N, C-alpha and C positions, 0 to 999 in steps of 0.2 A: 366351181363349188362341188361338182361330182368327182372330178379328178380322174386318174387314170382307172382302166378296168381292173377287177380283182384277178388275182391268180387262181389257178384250178385247185390249189390246196386251201383255198379260203383266205389266205392272208392278203393284207393289204400292201400294194406297191408303195414305192416312195413317194409318188405324186399323187397319192389318194387325197381327196377333197375333204372339205369340212363336213358335208352332208353324212357320207358313210361313216366318218369317224364318229359323230354326234350319235347317229343311231346305234352303233356299237355300244357306246358309253351308255346309252339310255337302257338297252336291254341288259347290260352288265349290272347296272344299278337295281333294276327290278329283280333279277334273278337273285342278287344278294340279299335283297330285303324279303324274298319269298312272299311277295305280295299277290294277291289276286286282282287282276287287272284286264283292262279292255282297250285295245289301241285301234284307232282308225286314221287313215292317211288320204289327204287329197293333194292333187298336183294340178295347178292351173298355169296358163301362160297369159301375159299380157302383151299382145301385139298390136301396134298402132291404136292403142286405147280401146282395144276389144279383148275380152276375156275368153279364153279357150280352155276347156277341160282336157288335160291331157290323158286322163284315165278313162275317158268315154269310149264305149266300144266303137269299132268302124262299121259303118253301114254302107259305104260306097268305096271301091278301090281308090286309093290316093295316088297322086302324080307327085313328082318330085317338087315342082314349083307351084302347085295348086292343091292346096288343102281346104277341104270343105267342111271343117268343124263348125258347127252352129255357134253364133256367140251367145254368151250367158249373160243375165241381167244381173245387175248389183243391187241389193236391197238394204234398207235399214232396219235394224232389229229392234227399234224403240228403246234401246238402253244406251244410245250414244255410240253404238258400233255398227258395222255393216256385216252382211253375209251375201253369199253368192248362191242364188236359188238354182236348183238342179244340179249341183256340182256332185260329181260321182265320189262316192267315199268307199274305200277298200279296208276291210277289216283284217289286220295282220296279227300274227303271233310270234313271228321270228323276224331277225334281222334279215335274213336271206330274202324274205318276201318283199321287205321294203327295198332291198337292193334291185330286185327284179322290177318292181313298180318305178324305181328310179331310173332304170335302163330303159323301160317301156316309155316312159314320158320324155326322157331325154331324146329318144329316138324321133318323137313327134315335134320337138322344138324346132323352130326356124332358124336355121344357121346359113352362112354365107361365106365364101372365099373372097378376102380383101388382101390388099398389099401388106397390111399389117399383122393380119391373122387368118391362117388358112381355114380355120372353123370359128369364125366370129358369130357370137350370139346376136340375134337380130330382135330379140324381145327379152321381157323380163319374166322370170319364174318364181313361183311361191309354192313350196312343198310345206304342208301343214300336217302336223302330227298331233292328234287329239289322244289323250290317255286318261281313262277312267280307272281309279284305284278303289277297290273296297276296302273299308276298314271297319272294326268293331270297337265300339265304346266300351268302358269298363261295365256298363249296365247290360251289354249284350246286344245293343241296337246296332244295325248295320248302317254305315254312312258311306257316301260316294264322294270322292275328292276329283275334280276334273282339272286338267292342265293341257295347256296347248303350246306347242313350239312351231313357230314359223320360221323356216329357212328359206331366206329370199335371196335370189340370184339377179342382180341387176346387171343389164347391159351397159358396157362401157360407153363413155362420152367419146364420140368419133368425130375426127377431123377429116371432112369430106376429101379435101385436096390431097391429103396424105394417104388416105386409105384407098383412094381410086375408085369410089363408089360412083356408078352411073345410073340415071334414069330411075327404076324402081328401088335400087339399093340406096340411091342418095335420097329418096323420099323416106324409106326406112330410117336412114341415119338421122333425117330431120326429125322424124317423130320420136326417136330414142333421146335425141338431144333435147326436144321440146319436153318430154315426160321428166327427163332429169332436171332441167330448167325449172319446171313447175314444182319439183321435189325441193329444189335449192329454195325456191320462194317460200314454200311452206315452212321449210326449216327456219329461213330468216323471220318470218312473221311469228313463229313460235318463240324464238329466241328473243325478239324484240317485244313480245307480248302485244302484237297488234290485234285490233278488234276485228279485222277481217282477214280469214286465212283462204287463199285460192287453192281449194282442194281439188285434185283431179281423181281418176279412178285408182291410179297407183297409190296416191297419198291417202284416199279413202281407204283402200286396203291396209295401209300402213298406219292408220290413225292411232291404234294402241300403242304402236311402238314409237310414235311421235308425239310426245307429251302426254300419253294415255297411263294406263294402270299396269303396263308390262315392263319387265326388263329388256333393254336393247343393246345389242352389241353390234358395232360395225366394223368390218374387215376391210381396209382400203388397200386395193392392189396397185402398186407402183413400180416404177423401174428405176434402177440405179444408173441408167445410161443417160448421158448428156443429151442425147438425141430426143429422149422424152421428157425433158426437163420442164416443158410448159405443162404437159399433161399431169407430171407428178406434183407440180405446184399447185395445180387447180384441184387435184384430187385431195391433197393434205388440207388445202383451204375448206374443201367441201366437207371433209371428215370433221375438222375442227369446229366448224359452225354446228354440225349436226351434234357434236358432243355437248354443246352448251345448252342443248334443250334439256329441261328438267322433267323428268318422269316422276310419276307417283305410284310406285308399284304396290299392289295389294296381294296379300296371302289369298291363294285360292280357296273359295269358300267350299265348305262341306254340305251336302244336301242329302236328305234322307232318300232311302232307296225307293220308298212308296212315292215320294215327290218326283223323283226321276221317272218311275214306271208311268205315272200320270201324264207327264210331259211327253213321254214317248206315245203313249196313247193317242194324245192329242195331235202329234205329229203323224201318226199313222192314219188318223182320220182326214187331216188335211191332205196328205198324199193320196188317199183314196178318192177324195173329191176331185183333185187335179188329174188323176187318172180317168175317172168317169167323164170329166169334161172333155178331155183328150178324146175320149171314145166317141162322144157326141159330134164331134167335129163341127162345133159351133163358131169356130174362129177365134175363140178365147180359151186360151190353154190353162186357165185358172178359173175355180169356181166364181160365180157371180158375187156371193157374199164376200169372198176374199177380194174380188175385183173392187166392189163398192167400199170395202173397207180400206182397200189400199188408195182408192180416190179420196175418201175422206181423210186420211192420212196426209196425202199430198196437199189437200186444201189446208188441212190444219199446219202442215209444214210451211205453206206459202203465207197463210195468215202469220205464222210465228216468224217467218223471214220479214214480212213487213213490220211487224212489231219490233223486231230486231233492228231493222233499218231505221224506223223511228227513234227507237231507243239510242241507236248509233248517232243520229242526227242530234239529239238532245245531248247526248254525252259529248259529242263534238263541240255543241255550244257551250257546255260546262268546261270542257277542256280548254275553250277559248278564254272563257272567263278565269279559269285557274290559271291560264297562261299570263293573261293580264295581272291577275294578282301576284303570280309568281314573278312577273318583271317588275311589279311595284315593290315586291318583297325583295327582289334583287337590288333595287336601288336602295331600299331601306337597309338592307344588308351591307351595300357598299358604303352607304353613310355609316352605318354602325361599325363596319369594319375600319373605316378611317378613324372614327372616334376610339374604336378599340385599339388600333395601331398607336394613336396619339397617347391613349391611356396606358397602353403596354410600354411606350417610351418613358411616360412620366414614371410608370411602376418601376422600369428598368432604372431610371435615374434615382428614384428613391430607394430601390435595392441596393443600388451602388453606394448611395450616400449612408444607407443603413449599414451595409457592409463596412464601410469606412468607419462608420460610428462604432459598429461592433469590434472592428480591429483596434480603434482608438481605445474602446472601453476594456478590450482584452489587454492591450498594452497597459492602459491606467491600473486595471486589476493586478497584471504582472509586477507593475513598478510599486504598486500598494503592497503586494504581497512581499516583494523584495524588500520595501522599506520595513514592513512590519517584521520580516525575518531578521532584517539588520537591527531594527528596534529591539526585538526580543532578544538577539545575540548580544546586543550592547547592554541590555537590562541585565541579562543573565551574567556577563562579564562584570558589570558594574555591581551586581549583587555579590558575585565572587570576590571582587575586589574589596567591597564594602565588608564582606565576611572576613576576608583575609585581613584587611585593616583592623576590623574589630578584634579579630584573634590576636593580632600583633599588638593592638592598643591594649587588650586584655593582659597579654603576656608582658607587655611592658609596664602596665599598671601593676600586675603581680610582682615583676622584678622590682619596680620602683617601690611598690609597697614593702617588698621583702627587704631592699635596700634600706628604706626609710625605718622598717621595723628594726633592722639590724643596727642602724645608726641609733635609733631610739634605744635600742637594747644597750648600745655602747654608752649612750648618753646616760640611760637610767642606771647603768653599772657605774659610771662615774658619779652620778649623783647619789647613788646608793653608798659609795665610798664616803662622799661628803655627808650623806645623812648619818651614816654610821658615827663619823666623828661628831656631827652635831647632836646625835642622840646620847653619846656619853657626856657631852658638855651640858646638855639639857638635863640629863640624869642627875649631874652635879648641881645645876643652877635650877632650872625650872623644867622637869621632866614632861610634864603634860604639854607645855607649849612646843617644846623641841620635838616631842613625837608627832605632834600635828604638822609641825614644820617638815619633818621627814616623810610623812605621808603625802604631803603637797608636792614634794620635791621627787616623787616616784616617776611621774609623767612629765617632769620639767625638762627643758634643754640645758645646753651648757651655759648659755647665758644666765638662765634662772639658778643654775648652780652657783655661778659667780656672785648672783645678787644675793642668794641664800648665804654665800660665804661672807659677803659684805654685812648682811643682816647679823650673822653670827659674830662678826668682828664688833658691830654695834652693841649687841647684847653682851659680848664680852667686855667691851669698854665699860658699859653701864654696870656690869658685874665687878670689874676691877675697881671702879669708882668707889663702889660701896664697901670693897674689901681692904685689906691691909695691903702693904707693900708686896707681901708674898703672892697675893692674887695678881698685883700689877706684873711681878716678874713672871708669873703664870702666864698672864695675857700675853706678854712678849714672847715667852716661849712657844705659846700657841699659834701667834702671829707667825714666828719664824717657822713653826711646824706647818702652818697653812701653806705659806709660800714655797717651803720645800716640798710639800706633798703636791702643790699646784704645779710647780716647776717638774716634779716628777711624773705626774699624770701628763702634762704638756709634752714632757719628753717621751713618753710612751706613746701619746698620740702622734707626736711628729714621726716617731719611729714607724708607727703603724702606717701614717700617711705616706712616709717615704717609701715603706715597703710596697704600699699599694700603688704610689706613683711609679715606682721602679718596675712593678709588675705590669702595670699598664703601659709604661713607656717601652718595657721589653715586648709586650704583646704587640704594641703599634709597630715597633720595629720589625717584628715578625711579619706583620701583615704588609708593611711597606716592602719588606724583601720579597715576600711571596707575590705581591703585586708586580714588583719589578721583574720577578722571574717569569711569571705566567699571567697575562692579563685575563685569560679565560677562567682562572681560579680565584678571581677577586672577590666574588661574593661569599665563596667557600671560606677564604681566609679571614674576610672581615667577620663572618658569622663566628668562626672559631675563636677570633681575637676578642668578639664581644662577650661569647659564652665564656672564654678563659677569664676575661675581666670580671665578668659576673661571678665566676667560680672563685677567683681571687678575693673579691669583695665579700662573697658569703663565707669563705674560710676565714678572712680576717675579722669578719664580724662574729663568726663562731668563736674565734680565737680571743677576741675582746670579751664577748659574753662568758666564756669559759675562765678567762683570766680575771675579768673585772666584776662580774655579777655573781658574786659568792652567795648573795642573799637568795637568788633564784634557786641556785642549786640546793641550798639548805632547806628552802620551802619544799623543793621535790623530795628530798630525803625525809623531810617531816611529814609529807603526804604519805610516803611510803611506810613510815613508822607509825602513822595515825596518832601523833602526838601534837597537840596544839600549842604547846609551850616552847617548842623547839626554836620558833622564830625569835623570841625573846633572848633566849640563851645564846643563839647564834650571833644576834646582833650585840649582845653584851660581850661575848667572847672576842668577836672581830674588833670591837671597839677597844676592849682591855688590851688586846694583843698590838692594836695599832698604836695606842698612846704608851705601851710599855717598851717597844723596841723601836720607836721613831726617832729618838735623840741619838740612839746608838749607832744606827745604820744609815744616816743621811748621807755621809760621805760615801759609804759603800754603793747606794743606790745611785748617786752621780756617777760614780765610777763605772758601775755596771752598764748604766745608759750610755756613757761615752764608749765603753768597750763594744756594746751592742751596736751602736751607730758606726763605729770604725769597722767592725766585722761585717755588717750588712754592706757598707760602702764597698769594702774589698770584694765580697763575694758577687756582688751586683757588677762591679767592674769586671771580674773574672767571668762572670755569666755573659756580659754584653761582648766581651773579647771572643768567648767561645762561640757565641751566637753568630757573630760577624764572620768568624771563620768558617763555621758550618754552612751559613748562608751563602757565602761566596763559593765554597766548594759544591754545595748543592745546586748552585745557580749554573755552573759549569756543567754539571751532571744532567740537570734537567734541560739544558739546551741540547744535549746530546740524545737523550732518552728520556722525554718527558713522561710519556704514558707508562714506561716500565718503572722508572724511579720515582714516581710522585707518591706512591704509598710508602715506599721506604724512606723517602725524604721526610714525609709527614710524620712517620714513626720516630725518625731520630730527633726531628725537632721537638715532637711532644715529649720524647724521653728527656731530651736536654732540658726542655722547660720544667718537666716534672722533676728531674733531679735537682735543678737549681731551686725550684719551689719547695722541694722537700728540704733540701739544706737550709734554706731560709726559716722554714717552719721549725726544723730542728734547733736551729740557733735561736729562733725566737722563743721556742718552748723552753729552751735552757735558760735563756735570759728572763723569760716570764717567771719560771720557778724560782730563780735566783731573786728576782724582785719580790716575788710573793714572800719568800723566806726573809728577805731583808725588811719588806714592809710589816711582816708579821711580828719580826723581832722588835722593829722600830715602834710598833703600836704596843707592844707588851711593855717595853722599857718605859715609853712615854706615859702610858697609863698607870704604871706603878709608881712613877715619880710624882704624878698629880693626883693620885687617889687620897692621899693623906689630907690634902688641902681641900678636896672636894667632899669627901665624907663628912666633914663638920657642918657644912651648909646642908648637905642632902639629909643628914639626920634630922634635922629641924622639920623638914617637909615630908619626911617618909611616911609618917602616920596618916597625914591627910590625903596622901596621894597614892596609897597603896591600892585602894579599890580602883581608883582611876587608871592606875598603871595596869592592873590586871586587865581592865576593859579594853585599854589601848593595845596591850599586847596581844589580846585576842583578835582585835580589829586588824592589827598589823599582821597577826598571822594569817587572817583570811585575805587580807590584800596581798600578802606575800605568796599565798597559795593561788590567788587569781593571777597574779603576775607570772608565777611559775607555769600555770595552765596556759596562759597567754603566750609565754615564750615557748611552750612545747608545742602549741598550735602553730605558732609562727615558724617554729623550727620544721614542722610537718610540712606546712606551706611552701617553706624554703625548698625542703626535700622534693616535694612534688613539682614545683617549678624548676628545679634543677633536674628532675627526671624527665620533664616535658622538653626542656632544653636539649637533654641528652638525646632524646628520640630525634630531634631536628638535626642534630649535628652528625658528623662522619664518626667512624669507629675509633678514629685517634682521639678525639675530643672526649668521647665516652670513657676510653681508657684512662685519660687524664682526670676526668671528673671522678672515676671510681677510686682512682689513687689518691685524689684530694680527699674524697669522703673517708677513705680508709686512714689517711693520716690524721684527719679530723677526729675520727672515732678513737684513734690511738692517743690523740691529744686529750680528748674527753676523758678517756679511761685514766690517763695520766692525772688530769685534774681531779678526776673523782677520787683517785687515791690520795691526791694531795689534800683535797677537801676532807676526805675521811679523817686523815691525820689532824687537819686543821680543826675539824668538828670536835675531835677528842681533846686537843688543847684547849678550845674554846670551852667545852663542857667543864674541863677541870678549872680553868680560870673562872669561868662564871659561877661554879659551885663555890670556889673560894670568895668570889665577890659577894655572892648571896650570903654565904656563912658569915662574912665580915659585916654585911650589911644588917643581917639578923642579930649579929652580936652587938652591933652599935645602937640598933633601934631602941631597946630598952633604956639604953642610958640617955637618949634624947627625949 
């Protein structure tokens, strides 16, 4: 603990001990704080369980092996601690003074030469440094803080056989080992919280450091040599057990300066009494009062020890009872632990089953989610398909309605032609009934037209039966005219149907060729063929409407002119022209029909041949470069189809115009030849039916306007449907449709021009007819 001696310059050598280093650090801290302090030092030795003051003055010369220091008594302080009575205290102010005191005390310590150590300590030593520091509170009151540092140097555990100790040295080694063993027992008792702690003088001096209110640091000296392995292990175990002691350090209490002075005065008084008693030489070295007080304290301590022993016995009994309870609790705990293990096993099984159920539940949820997702996707796809089907159905219905409307228009045009003829006949025979029949036949089909023609024949037969042979001849001529007209109309229908069929067959062949050329373009060519078919049907229906339904155009012109009587004039004009030129141009009509049929067949054959050549050529080209030549192939096919359709339309337009001219000339010639016979009978009923005729003409005009509006709306619907179809098709079909529409517009303009000329002729003939009727009406 002391280490080597200091050097002359005051520096520490390398082997300086803990005590001088601690002293120097204390003074450094106090000087750094600039605090007012007071320091006292005591130094004692414990040799063979006897305490010796190493700072006491020498009274008798000492010898090397016989030191006559008087043993000092160890007393209780009444606060759970101990103090050494009569221990010399040295007041120091510098570290050098402590170093001198340390050297002085170490010189008095008992040492001996052994085989293991040339200067082996034969005793334990305790250097106690007590410091009083004065501090001032913020109120200006002086406070004293006391601190104590015990530096303990324990003699090492000694192996007598190895150290070579004999006789007295062996007894010293035994006492040293005994004291250290007692210290070990105290440490074990404190660690195990035993009710009885076997204190000795050394352990009583170190009571504050062993489980008390101080901070304790243990420095264990060991050797790395294998020769000292046993001592090293023992020392480490000793230090480890001492480390497990739990101290409860407390901050040093501050006391007032006045209280400390009072304590000092009482201490001075006690010391004076002890000094006086020692001077009286009564054999008692302490005052009688103190002696009696100490005896009373000893009796109280003995009684206290008895009470403690009784309490210890009762506590032992309680401990036995608690041990029994503890054993029973252990049994119960074992049973409960077994139950708990079983319960935990069941819980684990339940957890496993629950985890399995959760996994199944998750899988079921995932399956349900997948099914729901699939169902939602299927519903979405079904909804999309339904919407597509509905759109297709709507488009199909629109197309069908357009086709049926166009067919109805064709039929109405045919019926209109028949009604025109019937209107003229009824005008000659019974104008009111025939106009009503004409109104009824506006929405009738081809079969109704034939029925009306039969009814007209029956009316004509009844009319012929009441008339003369001239009317019979007229009926025959009208029958021939009807058959001729019907045959002409049928021929026109056949031509139209043939053109339509040829177009459809041509488109079907186009589709079949395209399907043979490239299977991947099947849907596209089918759509093109269907759209082309619809386009041809629309064009044919427009052609029939513009060729045959002259009343609808007359009504539209009448709406533009805002004149309500144009319908009657138009019907009269058409009827007069029809009967005027019918007989003259029947042969021309048949010839034109045959020529048109021949020309159409020839052009269709050429078209078929060209198409087959082009398809064969493009098939070879498509096999080589499908992606590059597909667009050019489609364009060439479309151009070929368009050119063929355009030629057919041009030829049809030419034949239609010729047919119209021939029909107009036939109507005019036939009407002129039959007017003389009809006017006689009409003059008789003219006065009675003039008013009814005017009402019928107005109604017919309204119906004609309505039909024209319906035709216009249907035409717009057809145009919208064609525009919708054009959006769904490729650019080639769009171009073909635009060309078809352009051709239709050209045809319409041609028909409009022809109609305007026909209207003028009808107006002239109608004026003549009205003037003739007006001139004949007074006579009747």
